[in-house]
VEXROSE-470151 format. One record per residue (C-alpha): residue number from 0; residue in one letter; x, y, z. Coordinates in steps of 0.001 Angstrom, whole numbers, plus 500000, padded with zeros to 6 digits. Example, Ala and Ser with C-alpha at 12.3 -4.5 7.8 and 13.67 -1.06 7.14 Angstrom:
ATOM   pos   code       c1       c2       c3
ATOM     0      A   512300   495500   507800
ATOM     1      S   513670   498940   507140
***
This chain:
ATOM   pos   code       c1       c2       c3
ATOM     0      X   257394   168923   722907
ATOM     1      X   259088   170858   725692
ATOM     2      X   256763   171640   728595
ATOM     3      X   257810   175174   729227
ATOM     4      X   254856   175883   731527
ATOM     5      X   255994   173259   734029
ATOM     6      X   252463   171821   734496
ATOM     7      X   253058   168458   732870
ATOM     8      X   255176   165905   734640
ATOM     9      X   256413   162343   734330
ATOM    10      X   254786   159719   736584
ATOM    11      X   257631   157802   738192
ATOM    12      X   258768   160425   740727
ATOM    13      X   256744   162785   742858
ATOM    14      X   254435   163354   745826
ATOM    15      X   251079   164952   746334
ATOM    16      X   250790   168657   746869
ATOM    17      X   254112   169609   745279
ATOM    18      X   253908   172701   743136
ATOM    19      X   255077   171859   739609
ATOM    20      X   258433   173420   738771
ATOM    21      X   259547   174141   735218
ATOM    22      X   262459   172038   734064
ATOM    23      X   263984   170109   731217
ATOM    24      X   260964   167832   730744
ATOM    25      X   260280   166574   727239
ATOM    26      X   256976   165253   725934
ATOM    27      X   256128   163167   722894
ATOM    28      X   252822   163641   721137
ATOM    29      X   252275   160150   719768
ATOM    30      X   252925   156717   721140
ATOM    31      X   255740   154873   719413
ATOM    32      X   255940   151516   721217
ATOM    33      X   255474   148787   718635
ATOM    34      X   253602   145532   719329
ATOM    35      X   255958   142604   719966
ATOM    36      X   255051   140890   716702
ATOM    37      X   256232   143917   714713
ATOM    38      X   259621   144172   716446
ATOM    39      X   262416   142104   714980
ATOM    40      X   265853   141364   716321
ATOM    41      X   267370   143391   713504
ATOM    42      X   265257   146448   714294
ATOM    43      X   266171   146211   717969
ATOM    44      X   269887   146055   717167
ATOM    45      X   269605   148927   714701
ATOM    46      X   267847   151033   717327
ATOM    47      X   270468   150118   719937
ATOM    48      X   273346   150931   717580
ATOM    49      X   271882   154343   716833
ATOM    50      X   272249   155223   720522
ATOM    51      X   275967   155830   720065
ATOM    52      X   275292   158742   717722
ATOM    53      X   272327   160238   719591
ATOM    54      X   273507   159965   723210
ATOM    55      X   276655   161672   724476
ATOM    56      X   276874   164296   721745
ATOM    57      X   278428   166678   724287
ATOM    58      X   280341   166431   727556
ATOM    59      X   277510   168081   729463
ATOM    60      X   276088   165752   732119
ATOM    61      X   272539   167107   732107
ATOM    62      X   272281   167107   728351
ATOM    63      X   273657   163562   728086
ATOM    64      X   271092   162308   730594
ATOM    65      X   268318   164132   728732
ATOM    66      X   269453   162585   725440
ATOM    67      X   269142   159145   727028
ATOM    68      X   265601   159829   728213
ATOM    69      X   264513   161302   724869
ATOM    70      X   266067   158423   722952
ATOM    71      X   263796   155893   724692
ATOM    72      X   260514   157847   724479
ATOM    73      X   258308   156946   722692
ATOM    74      X   260174   154222   720789
ATOM    75      X   260854   152059   723852
ATOM    76      X   258720   153427   726692
ATOM    77      X   255956   155926   727417
ATOM    78      X   257999   157617   730120
ATOM    79      X   261631   157606   731282
ATOM    80      X   263565   159119   734181
ATOM    81      X   267344   159279   734641
ATOM    82      X   268598   159748   738202
ATOM    83      X   272169   160006   739520
ATOM    84      X   273358   159237   743036
ATOM    85      X   274199   162393   744951
ATOM    86      X   277230   160661   746469
ATOM    87      X   278638   160097   742968
ATOM    88      X   278100   163737   742035
ATOM    89      X   280004   164722   745179
ATOM    90      X   282909   162505   744125
ATOM    91      X   282415   159655   746630
ATOM    92      X   283376   156820   744317
ATOM    93      X   283375   153696   746415
ATOM    94      X   281789   150629   744822
ATOM    95      X   278930   149266   742796
ATOM    96      X   276546   149287   745765
ATOM    97      X   275257   152027   748038
ATOM    98      X   275196   152117   751803
ATOM    99      X   272138   150869   753742
ATOM   100      X   269184   153227   753917
ATOM   101      X   267487   155323   751276
ATOM   102      X   270200   156983   749152
ATOM   103      X   269929   160534   747950
ATOM   104      X   269247   160808   744236
ATOM   105      X   269254   163823   741957
ATOM   106      X   266825   163964   739046
ATOM   107      X   268847   164538   735885
ATOM   108      X   266376   163991   733012
ATOM   109      X   262691   163314   732360
ATOM   110      X   260677   162541   729248
ATOM   111      X   257118   161311   728690
ATOM   112      X   254317   161142   726164
ATOM   113      X   251451   163593   726561
ATOM   114      X   249117   160969   728034
ATOM   115      X   251394   160801   731062
ATOM   116      X   252139   164505   731292
ATOM   117      X   249920   165421   734253
ATOM   118      X   252046   163731   736894
ATOM   119      X   254644   165447   739062
ATOM   120      X   258082   163892   739474
ATOM   121      X   260960   165594   741214
ATOM   122      X   261989   168551   739012
ATOM   123      X   265183   168139   737040
ATOM   124      X   268243   169161   739005
ATOM   125      X   266695   168690   742449
ATOM   126      X   267287   166012   745074
ATOM   127      X   264378   163685   745747
ATOM   128      X   262303   164921   748679
ATOM   129      X   260202   162111   750113
ATOM   130      X   257360   162160   752607
ATOM   131      X   257962   162392   756344
ATOM   132      X   258084   158589   756468
ATOM   133      X   259709   157499   753180
ATOM   134      X   259734   153845   752359
ATOM   135      X   262134   151741   750356
ATOM   136      X   261095   151140   746746
ATOM   137      X   262083   148375   744384
ATOM   138      X   264529   150760   742747
ATOM   139      X   266239   151382   746102
ATOM   140      X   266300   147736   747138
ATOM   141      X   267541   146118   743962
ATOM   142      X   268854   148665   741458
ATOM   143      X   270750   150961   743813
ATOM   144      X   271700   148561   746569
ATOM   145      X   272453   145427   744596
ATOM   146      X   273022   146757   741087
ATOM   147      X   270281   144493   739695
ATOM   148      X   267448   145393   737286
ATOM   149      X   263756   145375   738208
ATOM   150      X   261029   144163   735844
ATOM   151      X   257314   144283   736596
ATOM   152      X   255595   143219   733383
ATOM   153      X   252193   143618   734996
ATOM   154      X   251923   146121   737813
ATOM   155      X   249262   144954   740272
ATOM   156      X   247468   147238   742699
ATOM   157      X   249793   146358   745557
ATOM   158      X   252858   146971   743326
ATOM   159      X   252290   150696   742869
ATOM   160      X   253392   151502   746403
ATOM   161      X   256521   149384   745813
ATOM   162      X   257369   151460   742734
ATOM   163      X   256456   154972   743885
ATOM   164      X   258140   156615   746902
ATOM   165      X   254849   157911   748393
ATOM   166      X   251231   156835   748547
ATOM   167      X   250083   159880   746565
ATOM   168      X   252586   159176   743810
ATOM   169      X   251356   155570   743688
ATOM   170      X   247785   156797   743294
ATOM   171      X   248822   159061   740425
ATOM   172      X   250511   156151   738642
ATOM   173      X   247407   154029   739065
ATOM   174      X   245110   156769   737777
ATOM   175      X   247314   157400   734726
ATOM   176      X   246997   153772   733643
ATOM   177      X   250637   152781   734116
ATOM   178      X   250695   148992   733935
ATOM   179      X   254350   148024   733307
ATOM   180      X   257590   149104   735022
ATOM   181      X   261269   148555   734247
ATOM   182      X   264372   149907   736020
ATOM   183      X   268042   149220   735294
ATOM   184      X   271252   150455   736954
ATOM   185      X   273717   152803   735286
ATOM   186      X   277137   151230   735826
ATOM   187      X   280338   152451   734200
ATOM   188      X   283897   151375   734983
ATOM   189      X   282652   149356   737955
ATOM   190      X   280935   152367   739543
ATOM   191      X   277196   152563   740169
ATOM   192      X   276180   155994   738917
ATOM   193      X   272413   155841   739332
ATOM   194      X   269438   154416   737520
ATOM   195      X   267121   154818   734576
ATOM   196      X   263528   153594   734874
ATOM   197      X   260764   153255   732314
ATOM   198      X   256976   152955   732388
ATOM   199      X   254316   152030   729863
ATOM   200      X   250717   153131   729982
ATOM   201      X   247394   152324   728357
ATOM   202      X   247586   150871   724863
ATOM   203      X   251227   149790   725099
ATOM   204      X   252377   146181   725498
ATOM   205      X   254017   145237   728814
ATOM   206      X   257784   145070   729172
ATOM   207      X   259234   141665   728425
ATOM   208      X   262491   139939   729247
ATOM   209      X   263674   140923   725764
ATOM   210      X   262975   144554   726622
ATOM   211      X   264907   144081   729845
ATOM   212      X   267962   142805   727966
ATOM   213      X   267690   145678   725512
ATOM   214      X   267426   148214   728352
ATOM   215      X   270493   146772   730058
ATOM   216      X   272522   147048   726867
ATOM   217      X   271358   150630   726368
ATOM   218      X   272112   151545   729990
ATOM   219      X   275591   150068   729656
ATOM   220      X   276322   152268   726638
ATOM   221      X   274748   155391   728119
ATOM   222      X   276475   154968   731488
ATOM   223      X   279877   155383   729834
ATOM   224      X   278735   158621   728172
ATOM   225      X   277274   159904   731433
ATOM   226      X   280422   159003   733356
ATOM   227      X   282591   160741   730764
ATOM   228      X   280482   163876   731128
ATOM   229      X   280640   163630   734928
ATOM   230      X   284408   163250   734965
ATOM   231      X   284870   166080   732492
ATOM   232      X   282589   168335   734520
ATOM   233      X   284528   167537   737668
ATOM   234      X   287813   168325   735930
ATOM   235      X   286384   171604   734695
ATOM   236      X   285289   172520   738225
ATOM   237      X   288816   171812   739446
ATOM   238      X   290313   174008   736726
ATOM   239      X   287859   176845   737444
ATOM   240      X   288552   176546   741166
ATOM   241      X   292298   176582   740521
ATOM   242      X   292025   179556   738231
ATOM   243      X   289902   181562   740664
ATOM   244      X   292352   180807   743462
ATOM   245      X   295218   182117   741322
ATOM   246      X   293471   185418   740576
ATOM   247      X   293547   188338   743037
ATOM   248      X   290942   188010   745764
ATOM   249      X   290759   191735   746461
ATOM   250      X   291826   194834   744569
ATOM   251      X   294182   197009   746632
ATOM   252      X   293366   200635   747306
ATOM   253      X   295549   202779   745064
ATOM   254      X   295932   206563   745296
ATOM   255      X   294393   208529   742456
ATOM   256      X   292948   205476   740717
ATOM   257      X   289681   203576   741088
ATOM   258      X   289912   199982   739823
ATOM   259      X   287084   197602   738908
ATOM   260      X   288015   194010   738037
ATOM   261      X   285824   191242   736705
ATOM   262      X   286356   187628   735672
ATOM   263      X   283668   185965   733524
ATOM   264      X   283999   182159   733209
ATOM   265      X   283496   180559   729838
ATOM   266      X   279978   179562   728893
ATOM   267      X   281331   176477   727125
ATOM   268      X   282923   173636   729090
ATOM   269      X   286106   173730   727011
ATOM   270      X   286593   177480   727451
ATOM   271      X   288340   177428   730825
ATOM   272      X   291887   178562   730299
ATOM   273      X   294551   180994   731392
ATOM   274      X   293122   184536   731485
ATOM   275      X   294423   186605   734384
ATOM   276      X   294774   190102   735734
ATOM   277      X   296658   191775   738546
ATOM   278      X   296712   195122   740333
ATOM   279      X   299531   196247   742610
ATOM   280      X   300225   199436   744502
ATOM   281      X   303756   200711   743822
ATOM   282      X   305887   203207   745761
ATOM   283      X   305308   206886   745126
ATOM   284      X   301554   206361   744646
ATOM   285      X   301951   204573   741326
ATOM   286      X   299790   201592   740366
ATOM   287      X   300773   198588   738231
ATOM   288      X   298041   196965   736115
ATOM   289      X   298211   193820   734029
ATOM   290      X   295922   191567   731999
ATOM   291      X   297063   188447   730176
ATOM   292      X   295783   185460   728256
ATOM   293      X   297606   182135   727998
ATOM   294      X   296829   180539   724655
ATOM   295      X   295119   177191   725171
ATOM   296      X   292579   175791   727589
ATOM   297      X   292318   173433   730502
ATOM   298      X   294543   172684   733448
ATOM   299      X   297890   173277   731636
ATOM   300      X   296823   176794   730638
ATOM   301      X   295610   177582   734167
ATOM   302      X   298857   176289   735668
ATOM   303      X   300916   178356   733225
ATOM   304      X   298817   181387   734066
ATOM   305      X   299566   180921   737769
ATOM   306      X   303304   180726   737159
ATOM   307      X   303358   183750   734856
ATOM   308      X   301297   185816   737273
ATOM   309      X   303672   184938   740100
ATOM   310      X   306684   186017   738036
ATOM   311      X   304889   189159   736867
ATOM   312      X   303924   190096   740404
ATOM   313      X   307518   189696   741538
ATOM   314      X   308717   191912   738697
ATOM   315      X   306061   194523   739487
ATOM   316      X   307208   194530   743103
ATOM   317      X   310610   195649   741833
ATOM   318      X   308861   198675   740294
ATOM   319      X   310234   197935   736850
ATOM   320      X   309085   199707   733698
ATOM   321      X   306288   197881   731783
ATOM   322      X   308473   197120   728774
ATOM   323      X   311164   195628   731021
ATOM   324      X   308552   193516   732826
ATOM   325      X   307385   192072   729505
ATOM   326      X   310965   191349   728429
ATOM   327      X   311608   189432   731646
ATOM   328      X   308272   187628   731310
ATOM   329      X   309197   186563   727801
ATOM   330      X   312364   184936   729118
ATOM   331      X   310405   183225   731883
ATOM   332      X   307780   181943   729422
ATOM   333      X   310442   180440   727195
ATOM   334      X   311785   178504   730191
ATOM   335      X   308439   176764   730795
ATOM   336      X   308465   173097   729874
ATOM   337      X   305061   173126   728166
ATOM   338      X   306195   175796   725668
ATOM   339      X   302995   177802   725874
ATOM   340      X   302530   181318   724536
ATOM   341      X   300697   184191   726197
ATOM   342      X   299616   187708   725361
ATOM   343      X   299941   190420   727983
ATOM   344      X   299227   194120   728478
ATOM   345      X   301086   195932   731248
ATOM   346      X   300483   199496   732447
ATOM   347      X   301777   201732   735241
ATOM   348      X   299715   204736   736353
ATOM   349      X   301400   207749   737974
ATOM   350      X   298993   210099   739787
ATOM   351      X   301610   212874   739902
ATOM   352      X   300961   213755   736255
ATOM   353      X   297907   211507   735539
ATOM   354      X   299812   209373   733048
ATOM   355      X   299881   205747   731983
ATOM   356      X   302961   203974   730698
ATOM   357      X   301823   200973   728652
ATOM   358      X   303518   198075   726884
ATOM   359      X   301904   195203   724994
ATOM   360      X   303004   191669   724177
ATOM   361      X   300630   190852   721343
ATOM   362      X   297583   191838   723385
ATOM   363      X   294441   193635   722231
ATOM   364      X   294658   197440   722610
ATOM   365      X   292927   199013   725602
ATOM   366      X   290021   201398   725237
ATOM   367      X   290239   204945   726617
ATOM   368      X   287134   206918   727587
ATOM   369      X   288025   210577   728046
ATOM   370      X   284987   211381   730199
ATOM   371      X   283575   213715   727535
ATOM   372      X   281674   211092   725539
ATOM   373      X   284532   209877   723332
ATOM   374      X   286083   206404   723303
ATOM   375      X   289168   205435   721319
ATOM   376      X   291496   202477   721124
ATOM   377      X   294934   203293   722534
ATOM   378      X   297615   202668   719855
ATOM   379      X   300007   200703   722077
ATOM   380      X   302818   199168   719961
ATOM   381      X   301928   195478   719762
ATOM   382      X   305023   193412   720424
ATOM   383      X   305334   189665   720018
ATOM   384      X   303486   187388   722481
ATOM   385      X   305361   186165   725519
ATOM   386      X   307340   183052   724702
ATOM   387      X   307905   183983   721058
ATOM   388      X   311406   185259   721817
ATOM   389      X   311053   188571   719960
ATOM   390      X   312087   191457   722208
ATOM   391      X   312405   194342   723122
ATOM   392      X   308979   195897   723652
ATOM   393      X   308151   199547   722972
ATOM   394      X   306345   201591   725645
ATOM   395      X   303696   204269   725170
ATOM   396      X   303203   207152   727596
ATOM   397      X   299652   208448   727772
ATOM   398      X   298411   211484   729730
ATOM   399      X   294727   211361   730677
ATOM   400      X   292352   213918   732210
ATOM   401      X   290675   213405   735585
ATOM   402      X   287738   211056   735273
ATOM   403      X   289148   209244   732228
ATOM   404      X   288644   205476   732173
ATOM   405      X   290959   202879   730723
ATOM   406      X   289367   199532   729766
ATOM   407      X   291738   196548   729640
ATOM   408      X   290341   193142   728649
ATOM   409      X   291093   189737   727145
ATOM   410      X   289877   188461   723793
ATOM   411      X   287070   186390   725302
ATOM   412      X   285076   189609   725490
ATOM   413      X   285042   190070   721710
ATOM   414      X   286015   186710   720204
ATOM   415      X   283653   185560   717491
ATOM   416      X   283574   182832   714858
ATOM   417      X   281836   184977   712256
ATOM   418      X   283535   188409   712475
ATOM   419      X   287116   189675   712309
ATOM   420      X   288910   191379   715172
ATOM   421      X   288618   194921   713788
ATOM   422      X   284851   194638   713456
ATOM   423      X   284562   193257   716973
ATOM   424      X   286714   196070   718378
ATOM   425      X   284401   198606   716741
ATOM   426      X   281439   196834   718317
ATOM   427      X   283169   196919   721679
ATOM   428      X   283697   200653   721380
ATOM   429      X   280026   201142   720473
ATOM   430      X   278945   198923   723378
ATOM   431      X   280980   200961   725861
ATOM   432      X   279494   204216   724595
ATOM   433      X   275960   202826   724841
ATOM   434      X   276274   201853   728507
ATOM   435      X   274333   203933   731047
ATOM   436      X   276481   206025   733400
ATOM   437      X   278125   203948   736107
ATOM   438      X   277246   200558   734633
ATOM   439      X   280744   199976   733262
ATOM   440      X   282054   199640   736811
ATOM   441      X   279145   197357   737750
ATOM   442      X   279726   194622   735205
ATOM   443      X   277470   195950   732454
ATOM   444      X   280022   195513   729683
ATOM   445      X   280213   191723   729886
ATOM   446      X   276541   191413   728923
ATOM   447      X   276754   194010   726148
ATOM   448      X   280174   193084   724766
ATOM   449      X   280357   191864   721144
ATOM   450      X   280613   188221   722238
ATOM   451      X   277650   188582   724664
ATOM   452      X   275551   185407   724923
ATOM   453      X   277599   183775   722165
ATOM   454      X   280778   184062   724228
ATOM   455      X   282564   180713   724205
ATOM   456      X   285777   181771   725952
ATOM   457      X   286450   183213   729377
ATOM   458      X   287081   186932   729721
ATOM   459      X   288836   189326   732075
ATOM   460      X   287831   192974   732396
ATOM   461      X   289833   195668   734183
ATOM   462      X   288408   199201   734296
ATOM   463      X   290434   202008   735866
ATOM   464      X   289183   205528   736534
ATOM   465      X   291671   208301   737210
ATOM   466      X   290728   210580   740080
ATOM   467      X   292462   213591   741530
ATOM   468      X   294362   212873   744723
ATOM   469      X   293068   214500   747902
ATOM   470      X   294383   218040   748094
ATOM   471      X   298036   218094   749122
ATOM   472      X   298520   214326   749547
ATOM   473      X   301306   214270   746948
ATOM   474      X   304105   216826   746872
ATOM   475      X   306919   216887   744298
ATOM   476      X   309970   219212   744417
ATOM   477      X   313036   219677   742240
ATOM   478      X   316208   219554   744361
ATOM   479      X   319391   221546   743723
ATOM   480      X   322342   219671   742233
ATOM   481      X   324922   220826   744801
ATOM   482      X   325695   220357   748476
ATOM   483      X   322614   222331   749530
ATOM   484      X   320357   219491   748358
ATOM   485      X   320311   217562   751648
ATOM   486      X   319538   220629   753752
ATOM   487      X   316853   221765   751311
ATOM   488      X   315271   218280   751290
ATOM   489      X   315158   218130   755093
ATOM   490      X   313503   221515   755273
ATOM   491      X   310894   220608   752652
ATOM   492      X   310047   217316   754330
ATOM   493      X   309800   218636   757893
ATOM   494      X   307758   221625   756762
ATOM   495      X   305301   219463   754864
ATOM   496      X   304970   216979   757722
ATOM   497      X   304190   219848   760067
ATOM   498      X   301501   221041   757654
ATOM   499      X   300019   217531   757626
ATOM   500      X   300179   217229   761415
ATOM   501      X   302693   214379   761214
ATOM   502      X   305465   215874   763337
ATOM   503      X   305946   212457   764964
ATOM   504      X   307485   211212   761717
ATOM   505      X   309792   214193   761244
ATOM   506      X   312896   212777   762961
ATOM   507      X   312930   209522   761029
ATOM   508      X   311960   211256   757774
ATOM   509      X   314856   213739   758139
ATOM   510      X   317293   210878   758540
ATOM   511      X   315804   208973   755600
ATOM   512      X   315788   211899   753166
ATOM   513      X   319339   212883   754181
ATOM   514      X   320598   209387   753383
ATOM   515      X   318710   209205   750074
ATOM   516      X   319953   212595   748919
ATOM   517      X   323493   211811   750098
ATOM   518      X   323540   208613   748020
ATOM   519      X   322222   210524   745018
ATOM   520      X   325004   213088   745383
ATOM   521      X   327713   210473   745774
ATOM   522      X   326604   207768   743335
ATOM   523      X   323838   209251   741166
ATOM   524      X   325248   212459   739636
ATOM   525      X   323094   214544   741971
ATOM   526      X   319460   214291   743069
ATOM   527      X   316545   215004   740776
ATOM   528      X   313039   215021   742232
ATOM   529      X   311945   214633   745824
ATOM   530      X   308480   213117   746176
ATOM   531      X   306470   212889   749402
ATOM   532      X   303188   210931   749417
ATOM   533      X   300678   210752   752267
ATOM   534      X   298366   207771   751987
ATOM   535      X   297921   204613   753988
ATOM   536      X   301659   205048   754595
ATOM   537      X   304170   207866   754222
ATOM   538      X   306497   207436   751244
ATOM   539      X   309701   209425   750630
ATOM   540      X   311235   209070   747181
ATOM   541      X   314370   210579   745581
ATOM   542      X   315350   210192   741918
ATOM   543      X   318745   210574   740245
ATOM   544      X   320497   209731   736969
ATOM   545      X   322933   207139   738310
ATOM   546      X   322889   203609   736846
ATOM   547      X   323745   201624   739997
ATOM   548      X   321012   200487   742396
ATOM   549      X   321887   200853   746118
ATOM   550      X   322515   197764   748247
ATOM   551      X   322945   197236   751969
ATOM   552      X   326607   196722   752830
ATOM   553      X   328188   194924   755788
ATOM   554      X   330117   197722   757467
ATOM   555      X   332880   196865   759914
ATOM   556      X   333280   198424   763353
ATOM   557      X   336026   200740   762141
ATOM   558      X   334344   201736   758855
ATOM   559      X   333215   205334   758655
ATOM   560      X   330407   204728   756148
ATOM   561      X   328114   202050   754791
ATOM   562      X   325468   202186   757532
ATOM   563      X   322943   204544   755974
ATOM   564      X   320801   201939   754274
ATOM   565      X   321028   199746   757376
ATOM   566      X   319411   202554   759383
ATOM   567      X   316730   203044   756723
ATOM   568      X   316049   199309   756779
ATOM   569      X   315651   199443   760582
ATOM   570      X   313544   202598   760794
ATOM   571      X   311207   202107   757833
ATOM   572      X   308566   199525   757059
ATOM   573      X   310266   198790   753742
ATOM   574      X   312444   200437   751138
ATOM   575      X   313547   199753   747560
ATOM   576      X   314782   201088   744258
ATOM   577      X   313881   200785   740589
ATOM   578      X   315344   201852   737294
ATOM   579      X   313766   204553   735184
ATOM   580      X   314364   205842   731661
ATOM   581      X   316743   208503   732965
ATOM   582      X   318282   206667   735921
ATOM   583      X   316702   205291   739081
ATOM   584      X   314385   206033   741995
ATOM   585      X   315078   205123   745645
ATOM   586      X   312176   205135   748078
ATOM   587      X   311378   204401   751708
ATOM   588      X   308001   203786   753344
ATOM   589      X   306885   204409   756939
ATOM   590      X   303721   203431   758777
ATOM   591      X   301427   206245   759782
ATOM   592      X   301380   207150   763512
ATOM   593      X   298038   205460   764233
ATOM   594      X   299464   202074   763243
ATOM   595      X   302816   202393   765032
ATOM   596      X   302752   200624   768422
ATOM   597      X   306190   201947   769364
ATOM   598      X   308288   204392   767398
ATOM   599      X   312042   204845   767280
ATOM   600      X   313645   208256   766949
ATOM   601      X   317187   209478   766432
ATOM   602      X   317389   210201   770163
ATOM   603      X   316510   206576   770948
ATOM   604      X   319321   205451   768643
ATOM   605      X   321824   207819   770296
ATOM   606      X   322229   209924   767142
***
């Protein structure tokens, strides 16, 4: 029986005055220890052989330890406690023996019959806390320091203090009628993991040397299962730590878009894998968003995720269209040695017209909430997963009203073993609509998602909310297609900067926009739009229909041209270009005056 109230405790560990704490303590109603004359060698071997199927059923350390304790009570002992060295749990794997002094132990499992349920050991999961003057017990001296078992067939009055860590705990053992004590080390692969100790109370025969041999054989089997669980748990922690380090630590501030990101680790140990997301601010106020899921679990999937995210982030930096990013990612995935496959959903948000451009590589469709109480799945054309080698990908352009929310996620949020994907997507839509206002951005969907408590895979959630830009922060103009374009662009830029109170940036901005428009006239069939964005930085952007992207040239001393982009590279924080459906966009970015320690003007350059 499980002592959910936390008032019944096993006798071997504890001290007076400690408030009982609820834990994984198991109790048996009836005594099961057989008299020695009724126990045969065959029955002992059969019981020992059954341990392989009843202990180590999972790779969970706590559960494995609890299975060991429950396996021995009441068939072998009236009470059992499994304890693991804290140094082993930390990964300090030195030798069979511990260092001098009283080692730190963590209680991993407890089990006792009801007659011994009123005692108070250290609660499961906690480190032993001894009295102000702890003393060395038999378990410390022999089991943990020398790796030897301890057998007290008959516990005398002066033995209780040698078994219990405190005088009060010794008194509790004496009052409960404990008369026999046995402790054996848990050793696996030459490493001392901890100990398991047993007690017998009134009405049970004392432990014998035969019981000691049986306990050592059982401990040898169980130690391997416990060590396997410990090693697997440590590997899982490494994978989770690696995965978290590969995900974005902070979400950048993006104009016109509020972003909430969330990563939910897998509830199951085997569920750690390669889910990822990324958010990046692009020139012109645009925002790139991405969620992906590497098929598979464990360290290989997490490593693949890290490589794909690095490639994807590089491609997003180039301000490429979502469908082109996925095509490049597919090529990169096929070049990976482990031949893994991944799904991915990529989106770019443009605050100028409140639109998303989306492309999918076999990923689940996002969910759009229009802000008026409706929620629908966005019909993004589902291309082949990355690594399958089936390209190109088809984009979808979606205009949304202010306040609309786009929910991007991985399949861990809806995956189920007893329902198909369509049913789970309908449940997800219903769950989103049932959330109280504001809870979607506070992590409320993970608890109410279709997978919910039954979720066995990790999940990534990315929620974006479109918001109107501050009044006048983004200005867009159509430029004439003739020689007046440069003069018109300079006038528009200087006038707008004066309206914003940024006259200090006017000289450099005039030079930048003149060069961008001049290149569009010469190489791009004339300029298209001029875009000016005021945010954390000032961005000037000019579009055209030309196919060639500009590059910095090495101009000689006698050359009359070829220095425009060199000046832009010197005067601006950064600049770049990207292809669009109709041509390309060239942009340049300047720091705002408050963050410029020393500014350069055309006069300083002798222009």
